C-alpha positions as CSV (number, residue, x, y, z in Angstrom):
1,M,30.7,-38.4,13.5
2,L,31.6,-37.5,17.2
3,V,32.4,-33.8,17.6
4,P,34.0,-32.7,21.0
5,P,32.5,-30.5,23.4
6,P,33.5,-26.8,23.1
7,G,37.8,-27.4,25.1
8,T,37.9,-30.5,24.5
9,L,40.6,-29.4,21.7
10,V,42.7,-26.5,23.0
11,L,45.6,-25.8,20.2
12,T,47.8,-23.7,23.0
13,P,51.3,-21.6,22.2
14,S,53.0,-24.1,23.1
15,L,51.6,-27.0,21.3
16,A,51.2,-24.9,17.6
17,S,54.7,-24.0,18.2
18,R,55.7,-27.9,17.7
19,L,53.9,-28.3,14.9
20,G,54.7,-25.0,12.8
21,I,58.8,-26.3,13.7
22,L,57.6,-29.7,12.4
23,I,56.1,-28.0,9.6
24,L,59.3,-26.3,9.3
25,I,61.6,-29.2,8.8
26,F,59.7,-31.1,6.4
27,T,59.6,-28.2,4.5
28,G,63.2,-27.8,4.8
29,A,64.0,-31.2,4.2
30,S,62.2,-31.2,1.6
31,A,63.9,-28.7,-0.8
32,L,67.5,-29.3,0.3
33,G,69.6,-30.0,-2.7
34,C,66.5,-30.7,-4.8
35,G,67.5,-32.9,-8.4
36,D,70.3,-34.5,-7.0
37,T,70.1,-38.3,-8.5
38,A,68.6,-40.3,-5.0
39,P,71.2,-43.4,-3.9
40,P,69.3,-46.2,-3.5
41,I,66.6,-47.1,-1.1
42,R,65.8,-50.4,0.5
43,S,61.8,-51.9,-0.6
44,A,60.9,-49.3,-2.8
45,P,57.5,-49.6,-4.6
46,A,58.2,-50.4,-8.6
47,P,57.5,-48.0,-10.4
48,Q,54.2,-47.4,-12.9
49,G,54.5,-43.9,-14.2
50,G,57.0,-40.4,-13.9
51,S,60.7,-41.4,-11.8
52,P,60.3,-45.2,-10.1
53,A,61.2,-44.9,-6.4
54,P,64.9,-44.7,-5.5
55,G,66.2,-48.3,-5.6
56,A,63.8,-49.4,-8.1
57,S,64.3,-51.7,-10.9
58,Q,64.4,-49.1,-14.2
59,A,63.2,-50.7,-17.6
60,P,64.0,-48.3,-20.3
61,S,60.3,-48.3,-22.0
62,V,59.5,-44.4,-22.3
63,V,62.0,-42.0,-22.2
64,A,61.2,-38.7,-20.1
65,P,62.2,-35.7,-22.4
66,S,65.0,-33.6,-20.7
67,D,62.9,-30.9,-19.9
68,Q,60.1,-33.3,-18.5
69,T,59.7,-32.0,-14.9
70,S,56.0,-33.0,-13.8
71,A,54.8,-36.2,-12.6
72,R,53.7,-38.9,-15.3
73,E,50.3,-40.4,-14.8
74,P,50.6,-44.2,-13.7
75,G,50.9,-46.7,-17.2
76,T,52.1,-49.5,-17.5
77,N,55.9,-48.3,-18.6
78,P,58.1,-47.4,-16.1
79,V,60.3,-44.4,-16.9
80,P,64.2,-44.5,-16.7
81,D,65.5,-41.6,-14.4
82,D,66.9,-38.7,-15.4
83,G,67.9,-37.1,-11.7
84,R,64.8,-34.4,-12.4
85,I,61.4,-35.6,-12.7
86,L,59.1,-35.8,-9.8
87,W,58.9,-39.3,-8.1
88,R,56.1,-41.4,-8.6
89,R,53.9,-41.8,-5.4
90,P,53.8,-44.9,-4.2
91,T,50.2,-45.4,-4.4
92,P,49.3,-43.4,-7.3
93,E,45.5,-45.0,-7.7
94,A,45.0,-43.5,-4.3
95,P,41.6,-41.3,-4.7
96,P,42.0,-37.4,-3.4
97,I,41.0,-36.6,0.2
98,D,37.1,-35.4,0.0
99,S,37.3,-31.8,0.7
100,R,34.4,-31.9,2.2
101,L,35.3,-33.5,5.3
102,V,37.1,-30.3,6.3
103,P,35.1,-28.1,9.1
104,E,34.7,-24.7,7.1
105,N,36.6,-21.8,7.1
106,S,39.7,-23.9,8.2
107,E,42.8,-21.7,7.6
108,L,44.8,-24.8,8.6
109,V,43.8,-28.2,8.2
110,V,45.5,-31.4,10.3
111,L,44.1,-34.9,8.8
112,A,45.2,-37.6,10.6
113,R,45.0,-41.7,10.0
114,P,45.4,-42.7,13.7
115,A,45.1,-46.4,13.2
116,K,47.3,-46.3,10.7
117,L,50.0,-45.1,12.4
118,L,49.8,-46.7,15.4
119,A,49.8,-50.2,14.4
120,D,53.0,-48.8,12.4
121,T,56.2,-49.2,14.8
122,E,57.6,-46.1,13.1
123,G,54.5,-44.3,13.2
124,A,53.7,-45.2,16.7
125,K,57.4,-43.8,17.7
126,A,56.8,-40.7,15.0
127,W,53.9,-40.1,17.8
128,T,55.7,-40.6,21.0
129,A,58.8,-38.8,19.2
130,A,56.5,-35.8,19.1
131,G,55.9,-35.6,22.6
132,A,53.4,-32.8,24.4
133,L,51.6,-32.2,20.6
134,G,51.4,-36.2,20.3
135,Q,50.4,-36.9,24.2
136,H,47.7,-33.6,23.8
137,A,46.3,-35.3,20.5
138,M,46.3,-38.8,21.6
139,S,44.0,-37.6,24.7
140,A,41.9,-35.6,22.7
141,I,41.1,-38.3,20.1
142,A,40.7,-40.7,23.2
143,R,38.4,-38.3,24.5
144,A,36.2,-38.1,21.3
145,A,36.7,-42.0,20.3
146,A,35.5,-43.3,23.8
147,G,39.3,-44.4,24.5
148,R,40.0,-46.1,21.2
149,P,42.6,-44.0,20.1
150,A,44.1,-46.9,18.2
151,E,40.8,-47.7,16.4
152,V,40.3,-44.6,14.9
153,G,40.4,-44.2,11.4
154,R,40.4,-41.3,10.5
155,V,40.4,-38.1,12.3
156,V,40.4,-33.9,11.4
157,V,41.3,-30.4,13.6
158,G,40.6,-27.2,11.6
159,V,41.8,-24.4,12.6
160,A,40.1,-20.7,12.0
161,S,40.1,-17.1,13.2
162,G,38.1,-16.5,16.2
163,P,36.2,-13.1,16.4
164,S,38.8,-11.3,16.9
165,Y,42.7,-11.2,16.7
166,G,44.5,-13.6,18.6
167,Q,41.5,-15.6,18.7
168,F,41.2,-18.6,17.2
169,K,38.3,-21.8,17.1
170,T,39.7,-25.4,16.9
171,T,37.3,-27.8,15.9
172,L,38.1,-31.8,16.2
173,I,36.1,-34.3,14.6
174,V,36.7,-38.1,14.2
175,E,35.7,-40.5,11.8
176,P,34.3,-37.4,9.8
177,Q,32.0,-38.3,7.3
178,A,31.6,-35.4,4.2
179,S,29.3,-32.6,4.5
180,A,26.4,-32.6,2.4
181,T,27.4,-29.2,0.8
182,P,31.1,-28.3,0.3
183,P,32.4,-26.5,3.2
184,L,33.8,-22.8,2.7
185,L,37.5,-22.9,2.2
186,P,40.2,-21.1,0.8
187,S,39.7,-21.7,-3.1
188,A,43.6,-23.1,-3.5
189,F,42.7,-25.5,-0.7
190,D,40.0,-27.1,-3.2
191,R,42.8,-27.5,-5.6
192,L,45.6,-28.9,-3.2
193,L,43.1,-30.8,-1.8
194,A,42.1,-32.4,-5.4
195,T,45.5,-33.5,-5.7
196,S,46.1,-35.2,-2.6
197,S,46.1,-38.9,-1.5
198,A,43.7,-40.0,1.3
199,D,46.5,-42.8,1.8
200,S,48.7,-40.8,3.7
201,Q,49.1,-41.3,7.2
202,L,48.9,-37.2,7.9
203,S,48.7,-34.3,5.4
204,V,48.8,-30.7,7.2
205,L,46.9,-28.3,4.8
206,V,47.5,-24.2,5.5
207,S,47.1,-21.1,3.8
208,L,50.4,-19.3,4.1
209,P,49.2,-15.7,4.4
210,W,47.1,-16.9,7.4
211,L,50.0,-18.9,8.7
212,L,52.7,-15.4,8.6
213,G,50.1,-13.1,9.4
214,E,46.8,-13.5,11.8
215,G,48.2,-17.1,12.4
216,A,51.1,-16.7,14.0
217,A,49.7,-15.1,16.9
218,L,48.9,-18.8,17.7
219,F,52.6,-19.9,18.2
220,E,55.0,-18.6,21.2
221,A,58.3,-17.3,21.3
222,Q,60.0,-20.7,20.4
223,A,58.6,-21.1,16.8
224,T,59.2,-17.2,16.2
225,P,62.7,-17.9,14.5
226,A,60.5,-20.9,12.2
227,L,57.9,-17.7,11.4
228,E,60.7,-15.9,10.6
229,T,62.3,-18.1,8.0
230,L,59.2,-18.7,6.3
231,R,58.6,-15.4,5.7
232,Q,62.4,-14.7,4.0
233,E,62.1,-17.6,2.1
234,I,58.8,-18.5,1.1
235,D,57.3,-16.3,-1.7
236,E,54.8,-13.4,-1.3
237,E,52.3,-14.6,-3.7
238,W,52.2,-18.6,-2.4
239,R,49.0,-19.0,-1.5
240,C,48.7,-22.7,0.3
241,A,50.6,-25.8,1.1
242,L,50.0,-29.0,1.7
243,L,52.8,-31.4,4.0
244,S,51.6,-35.7,3.2
245,V,53.7,-38.0,4.5
246,Q,52.8,-42.1,4.4
247,L,54.7,-44.9,5.3
248,V,54.8,-47.3,2.0
249,G,53.8,-51.1,3.5
250,V,55.2,-53.1,5.9
251,D,58.9,-51.9,5.8
252,G,58.8,-50.0,3.1
253,P,60.5,-46.5,3.0
254,L,59.1,-42.9,3.9
255,Y,57.3,-40.9,0.7
256,W,56.7,-37.4,1.7
257,E,55.7,-34.8,-0.6
258,V,54.9,-30.8,-0.6
259,R,52.8,-29.2,-2.4
260,L,52.2,-25.2,-3.0
261,V,49.8,-23.1,-4.9
262,G,50.8,-19.7,-6.2
263,G,49.9,-16.7,-7.7
264,A,50.1,-16.2,-11.6
265,G,53.1,-15.1,-13.6
266,V,56.2,-17.5,-12.8
267,P,56.1,-20.8,-13.4
268,E,55.8,-23.3,-11.0
269,R,58.6,-25.0,-11.5
270,L,61.0,-21.5,-11.1
271,R,59.2,-20.8,-8.2
272,G,60.3,-24.4,-6.5
273,K,63.9,-24.0,-7.5
274,G,63.9,-20.4,-6.0
275,L,62.6,-21.8,-2.7
276,A,65.1,-25.0,-3.1
277,E,68.2,-22.5,-3.6
278,R,66.8,-20.6,-0.3
279,A,66.3,-23.3,1.5
280,S,69.6,-25.1,0.7
281,K,71.3,-22.8,3.2
282,W,69.6,-23.7,6.4
283,A,71.1,-27.1,7.4
284,D,74.4,-25.1,7.1
285,E,72.4,-22.0,9.3
286,L,71.3,-24.2,11.5
287,E,75.2,-26.6,11.8
288,Q,76.2,-23.1,12.7
289,T,73.6,-22.0,15.3
290,L,74.4,-25.6,17.2
291,S,78.0,-24.5,17.3
292,V,77.5,-21.6,19.2
293,Q,74.1,-22.1,21.5
294,P,75.1,-24.5,24.1
295,V,72.3,-27.8,23.7
296,T,71.3,-29.8,27.0
297,P,73.5,-33.7,27.1
298,H,69.6,-35.2,25.8
299,S,69.6,-33.4,23.0
300,A,73.3,-33.4,21.5
301,K,73.6,-36.1,19.8
302,L,70.1,-36.2,17.7
303,L,70.6,-32.4,16.9
304,S,74.2,-32.7,15.8
305,A,73.4,-35.0,13.2
306,A,70.2,-33.2,12.3
307,P,72.1,-31.1,9.8
308,A,73.7,-34.1,8.1
309,M,69.8,-35.6,7.5
310,L,68.7,-32.4,6.6
311,R,71.3,-32.7,3.6
312,A,70.6,-36.9,3.3
313,A,67.2,-35.6,2.4
314,G,67.8,-32.7,0.1
315,R,70.1,-35.2,-1.8
316,L,66.8,-37.8,-2.7
317,A,63.8,-35.0,-3.5
318,R,62.7,-33.5,-6.7
319,V,61.1,-30.5,-7.4
320,G,58.8,-30.1,-10.5
321,A,55.4,-29.1,-12.0
322,D,52.3,-31.3,-11.7
323,D,48.6,-29.6,-12.4
324,G,49.3,-25.6,-11.7
325,Q,50.8,-26.3,-8.6
326,T,54.6,-26.6,-7.3
327,V,55.7,-29.4,-5.7
328,I,58.5,-31.2,-3.9
329,N,58.6,-34.5,-3.3
330,G,60.8,-37.0,-2.1
331,Y,61.7,-41.2,-0.5
332,L,63.3,-41.5,2.9
333,P,64.6,-44.9,5.0
334,R,61.5,-45.4,6.8
335,N,63.0,-44.6,10.1
336,A,63.5,-41.0,9.1
337,L,60.1,-40.1,10.5
338,H,60.6,-40.1,13.9
339,N,64.2,-38.9,13.7
340,L,62.8,-35.3,11.7
341,V,60.1,-35.5,14.2
342,L,62.3,-36.1,17.7
343,V,64.6,-33.2,16.0
344,A,61.7,-30.8,15.8
345,E,60.3,-31.5,18.9
346,L,63.9,-30.9,20.4
347,L,64.5,-27.6,18.7
348,V,61.3,-26.4,20.4
349,A,62.7,-27.6,23.9
350,E,66.0,-26.0,24.1
351,H,64.8,-22.7,22.5
352,L,67.1,-22.6,19.9
353,E,67.2,-19.4,17.2
354,T,67.9,-20.3,13.8
355,S,67.0,-17.4,12.3
356,P,66.2,-13.1,13.0
357,S,63.7,-13.1,15.0
358,T,61.0,-10.6,15.4
359,T,59.9,-11.5,19.2
360,P,63.4,-10.5,21.5
361,E,63.8,-11.0,25.6
362,P,62.7,-8.1,27.6
363,A,66.3,-6.3,28.5
364,S,63.9,-4.8,31.7
365,T,60.9,-4.3,32.7
366,L,59.3,-1.5,30.8
367,T,56.5,-1.5,29.9
368,L,55.3,-1.4,25.7
369,Q,54.7,1.9,25.8
370,Q,57.1,2.8,27.8
371,R,59.8,1.3,25.1
372,L,57.4,3.2,22.5
373,D,58.3,6.5,24.3
374,R,62.2,5.9,24.3
375,P,64.3,8.1,21.5
376,I,66.5,5.8,19.1
377,S,68.0,6.5,15.9
378,L,67.2,3.9,12.9
379,Q,68.5,4.0,9.4
380,L,67.2,2.1,6.1
381,N,68.6,1.9,2.7
382,R,65.4,-0.1,0.7
383,E,64.5,-2.1,3.0
384,S,61.4,-4.3,2.8
385,L,58.6,-3.7,5.1
386,V,59.5,-7.0,6.4
387,T,63.1,-6.2,7.2
388,A,62.1,-2.7,8.7
389,V,59.8,-4.2,11.5
390,T,62.1,-6.9,12.3
391,I,65.4,-4.3,12.5
392,L,62.9,-2.4,14.7
393,A,61.6,-5.1,16.4
394,E,65.5,-5.7,17.4
395,T,66.0,-2.3,18.0
396,I,63.4,-1.6,20.7
397,G,62.8,-4.9,22.4
398,V,59.3,-5.2,21.4
399,P,57.4,-7.9,19.5
400,I,56.2,-6.6,16.3
401,T,53.9,-8.3,14.0
402,I,52.5,-8.3,10.3
403,N,48.3,-9.4,10.0
404,G,49.6,-10.7,6.1
405,R,45.7,-11.1,6.0
406,D,45.0,-7.3,6.2
407,L,47.3,-6.2,4.4
408,Q,46.4,-8.9,1.4
409,L,42.5,-7.8,1.3
410,Q,44.2,-4.1,0.7
411,G,46.7,-5.2,-2.1
412,I,49.5,-4.1,0.1
413,T,52.4,-6.9,-0.1
414,R,55.3,-7.3,2.8
415,N,57.7,-6.0,0.3
416,Q,56.7,-2.8,0.1
417,M,60.7,-0.8,-0.2
418,V,61.3,1.6,3.0
419,S,64.2,4.0,3.3
420,L,64.5,6.0,6.4
421,D,67.1,8.2,8.3
422,A,65.3,8.8,11.9
423,R,67.7,10.7,14.4
424,Q,67.0,10.7,18.2
425,Q,62.9,10.2,17.3
426,T,60.7,8.2,20.1
427,A,60.3,4.2,19.0
428,A,56.5,5.2,18.0
429,E,57.5,8.0,16.0
430,T,60.3,6.2,14.0
431,L,57.6,2.9,13.6
432,V,54.6,5.4,12.1
433,E,57.2,6.9,9.6
434,V,57.7,3.0,8.7
435,L,54.5,2.8,8.3
436,R,54.0,6.0,6.2
437,R,56.6,5.2,3.7
438,A,55.3,2.0,2.9
439,N,51.6,2.9,2.5
440,P,50.9,2.4,-1.4
441,D,48.9,5.5,-1.2
442,R,51.7,8.2,-1.5
443,E,48.7,10.9,-1.6
444,A,47.9,10.1,2.5
445,A,49.0,13.7,3.5
446,G,50.1,12.2,7.6
447,A,49.0,9.6,9.9
448,S,45.5,11.0,10.8
449,D,45.0,10.8,7.1
450,P,42.2,8.3,6.3
451,R,44.2,7.3,2.9
452,Q,47.2,6.1,5.2
453,Q,45.9,2.1,5.5
454,L,49.2,1.1,7.1
455,V,48.7,1.3,11.0
456,Y,49.2,-0.4,13.6
457,V,47.4,-1.6,17.4
458,I,48.7,-2.3,20.2
459,R,47.8,-5.9,21.9
460,D,48.2,-6.1,25.4
461,S,48.3,-9.6,26.6
462,P,51.1,-10.9,25.6
463,P,52.5,-7.5,24.8
464,A,52.6,-7.0,21.4
465,I,52.5,-4.2,18.3
466,I,50.5,-5.7,15.5
467,L,50.3,-4.0,12.1
468,T,47.5,-4.2,10.3
469,T,45.2,-1.6,8.0
470,R,43.1,1.3,9.2
471,A,39.8,-0.9,7.4
472,A,41.0,-4.1,9.2
473,A,41.3,-2.6,12.5
474,R,37.9,-0.4,12.2
475,E,36.3,-3.7,11.7
476,R,37.2,-5.7,14.6
477,G,37.0,-2.8,16.7
478,E,40.6,-2.3,17.7
479,P,41.5,1.2,19.0
480,L,43.5,2.7,17.2
481,P,46.6,4.8,18.3
482,A,45.7,8.8,18.8
483,V,48.1,9.7,15.9
484,F,46.6,7.7,13.6
485,I,43.1,9.6,14.5
486,E,41.8,12.8,13.3
């Protein structure tokens, strides 16, 4: 096992943003139009169970019930396609990824097979299309593997939270070996890894509360629209997600799969259908954005085709339930991989705002404190805490981030409803009032009351406001504004 010295792999905000938007592009493509009958794709694998891959021959040996939505176990008989059943994996006999390969305490994990990707023409194109992210990954792997990244069978990258908010620990391991004892990971990680495929050339595993909370500080402004889209569209109870990508054979199609683990109470397929319905608008939103925002000639041709690419991916997608997880999967033409990666890279390069952002560009040279001291007026009519914060951030021109992980530990959701009619109050007073009204303990007598769990702290570099809990701020030693102190 080769472990690079500290600092060998630095996941900067720019690189993290590229990774985040790439994940969003694949997730959006996977959810669009789920359930449509797929047009044929050349060189699809022959079916053994579940729904055949698009274009595969179908022998009516076993008929899937009309309400069947989970993938079938591999067997000897193909299952006729009813337009709804999940696609069968190209190599269903492949073992799962061993959880003991994952660095302990990781909240974001990337598992890649460089030798397989770089030996494949399409895989090499996709790596090149990743731009700065691909170059940085290549350099880091080369340093850890004595200059031979194309010979590396597997690499694992784990990102964990550091000792204080906004600090992260990144671990890169080349040719990882299973640890003697299972690592400490979120329980949902184990569930997703148990149903993963070791044959996937790229797998990304992430804790969603962390990504949308504390992990958001890892990303720079370009990724804010993508994160805001996820905050608005992803169910509050989603715990973890696993994105897997596999190029089939020498000239077969691209197989992708998204698996999500959520809380109890809502059937997995219904959760998936809800996500698919909301994601069905993403291509239209991107198309509208491209129609009003200028892009460079270098990017224009491919980005103008991006909405159609997402819709085509959606027509090939299926949504269902498998092993207590929501699953969205599908097949695409092989060359879709480098095109989707390049779209993600260009979206970062063009700084397109495809959804509301809580990090607006400063309109003047006012400091953060000066902005908080300015009088504003704000009206909210039963808006969620997330929406209220978004509106407030746009009003005062200050980035505001909700640390979802901190709220989760106190049993607080970001969907607390807030109504407010504030007239000519300072932005700081308005923010405190929003937090008071969203506080789960209605008995709190004021902002300084220890029962006022929702508070905010100020981050200096870059200037931002972080919504957190009193307990979390105390544990990290973060100073609270005077209004929250008795």
